[in-house]
N, C-alpha and C positions, 0 to 999 in steps of 0.2 A: 332760577331761584330769585333773582332781582325782581322779575315781574310778579312773582308770588309774594313778594315782600317777606320772604321765609328768613328766619333767624340763622345766621351763619357764624361760624368761628374761624373758618379757613377757606380760602378760595384760590383758584388759579388765576394768575394775573402777571403782567409785566408792563414795563414802560412802553406805551404806544398801543397796547391792547385796546380794542374799541370800547371795552367796559371799564377801563382803568379808572376813570374819574369817579364813576359810581361806586366802584369797590373801595376806592381809597377813603370816601366818605364814611364807610361803615366802621372804620377803625378796627378791623380784624387782621388776623395773620394772613399774609398773602405769599403766594409761591415766589414771586419776584423773578420768575424765569420763564422764557418762551419754551422751555422743555415741556413737552405735553405729557410726559410720563409722570404719574403721581409719585410724590415723595412721602413714603410711609413714615419716615421718622418725623417730618414736620407735621404730618396729619395726626400722628399719635400725641405729639406734644399739645395740639390744639384740643385734644380730648373730646372729640365729636360724639353725639349719641347716634348719628346716622351719617354714612358717607354716600354721596351721589357722584358717580363718575361717568363720564362719557365713554362708551363701551370700546371705542377704537383707540382709547389712550392706554389700554393695558391688555393683558392676556389672562388666561386662566390662572396661571401662577401668581400674577399680580393681583388678580381679584381675590384669591384665597388669602394673600398676605393682608390685604385691606380688611377682609372680613374678620380677621383675627382682632383687629382694632375696634371695629364696630359693625353693625349689620350694614350691608353695602348694596346700593342699587346701581346697576349699569344700565344707562339708557342709550337709545340710538338717536343721533342727531338728524337722521334722514327725514323723520316726520315728527317735528317738534310738537305739533299739536296733540298727538297721541302720547308723547313722552311727558309733556307738562301735565296731563290729566293723571297719568299713573304716579308721577311725582307728587302731585297734589293730593292724591288718595293717601299716599304714604305719610304725608305731613298733616293730614286733616284739613287740607285746603282745596279740596275738589271744586267747591263752588267758586273760589277765587280763580281756580285754573280755567274753568269754563267761561268766567267773566273776562279774563284776559283774551281768550280766543274770540269772544264775540266783539270785544272792543277793537281787536286787531282787524277782524273782517270788516268791521264798519269803517275803519280807517282806510283800508285798501279800497273799498267801494267809493269812499269820498275822493280818493286820489284818482281813481279811474274817471269819475264823473267830471272832476276839475280838469283833467287832461283832455278828455273828449269835447268838453265845452270849449277849451282853448284852441285845439288844433284839429278837431274832427276825429273820426273813428278809422281812417284809412292810412294813417302814418306807420311807417316801418321802423324796426329796431334791430340792432345787432349788439351783442355782448362779446367783447374780445379782450384778449390779453396779449399786446404787442411786446416784442422784445427785439434786440438788434439782430437776431437770427431767425426768428420765425414768428408765426402768428397763431394763437390759440383762439378758436371760435367756439363758444359755449352754446349748448342746445336748450330748447325750451324746458326740458325735464330737469335742467340743472338750476334754473333761476326764474323767479316770478316775473322779471321784467318783461318776458314775452307773453305773459298770460294774464296779469292781474291789473294792468294799468290802461287798457284800451289801445295798446300799440300792438301791431302785427309782426311776427317774425319776418326778417328780410327774406326776400325771394330766394336768396341762396342758401338758406338754412335747410329747407326740405332736401335739396339736392346734395348738400353736404352730409346730411344724416344718412343718406343712402350709401355713402362712401365709407362711413365709419362704423366700426364694430363696437365702439364705445358709446355709452349713453350720455356721458357728460359733455362731449364735444369732439373736436378734431384739431390736429396740429396741421398747419398749412405753411408753406414757404411765403416769404414776403412777396414773391412774384404773384401770389394768388390774391393780393389785396384787392384788385379790381372786381373780384367777385362780390365784395361788400358794397351793396348799393342802397343801404338803408338810409332813411331820413335822419335817424338819430344813432349814434354810436356811443356806447358806454364802454370805456376802456379802463381795465385795472392793471396794476403793475405789482409784481412780487406776490407774496403769499399771505394768508389770513393770519398767520402767527409770526410774521417778520417782525424784527425789531424796527425802531423808527430809522435807524441808520441804513438797515438793509432795504427798507421800503424806499427810502429817498434815493438810494443807489439805483433801485430798479426803475423809479420815476425818471431818473436821469437818462436812461436809454431811450426815453421818448424823444429827446432832443435830436438824437440821430435819425430816428425814424421820420420825424417831422420834416427833415430836410430833403427826404427823397420825393422826387417828383411823382412817383407812383402813389405815394401817400396824399400828396396835395391834390391828386386827381379824384380822390373819393368824393361822392356827392355830399356826404355829412361834413367833410372838411371844408368844401366850398361854401357851405351854408353856415359854417361856424358852429356845428351841431355835434361835435365830438367832445365828450365830457369825461374827464379823468376822475374816477371815483375810487374810494378806498377799498382795497382788497380785504381789509379787516372785517367790515360788516357785509360787504357784498358776497364774500366767500364764507359767511358764517350763517348758522341756522338759529332761529328763535325769534320771538316777537319783538325784541328790541332791535336786533339786526335788520329785520325786514321792515320795521317802522322807519329806521334811518334810511334804508334804501328807498322806501317810498317817498320820503322827503327829497332825497336826491333827484328822483325821476320828475316829481312835480316841479321842483325849482328849476330843473334843466329845460324841461319842455315849455314851462311858462315864462322862461327868461329871467329867473331869480338866482340861477346857480352862480 
């Protein structure tokens, strides 16, 4: 909706949300809570002509309840490009939606060119979430860092995919850290809708991991090429989130992070 510059009267938001600053500037009613479930009472008070809701935030009963307030569209975040076109059609902004996609693709291509020019096309990457108990390793189907920036998946990724039944990634013990031999490691802590306090608490666990000799032995650690990035936009879907991620990757690889 922000990318489409569509008029809004109410939106999901909370302190620390990656879109918080942009939403605050609109001077509209905001949910003010990380609770992802829509608040029908607050939405009713905002008196919208149309409700657009992320489909995983509600169920059929919740959708029916929202539909009593105003016509409701439930979109899938898995493929934001298809979703933004459908939302654009509903709002009479299809051309704007396609322009957003084109501009986004051009930005990703520029990011890739910049990275390849800076470090070549043979560097490897891993996207992980360390904690004080285990390590989550994400797969290429989960995030564009493996596919859109001229970086190749770490050699361990293909082997780990064979061991996992999940498409998003795999949980490993900290003892498996030596499997990660990537030139660059991007690490997130916490979840995409954590509050600021919860996020900082999760980041704090890194201090314990970073003391471990097994962590210090990682090639990326030795090269000072492990980058802590925000779970807020790295775990979110949309042109703004992916644009912010592109900036993170370019700045990290080119030494501006």
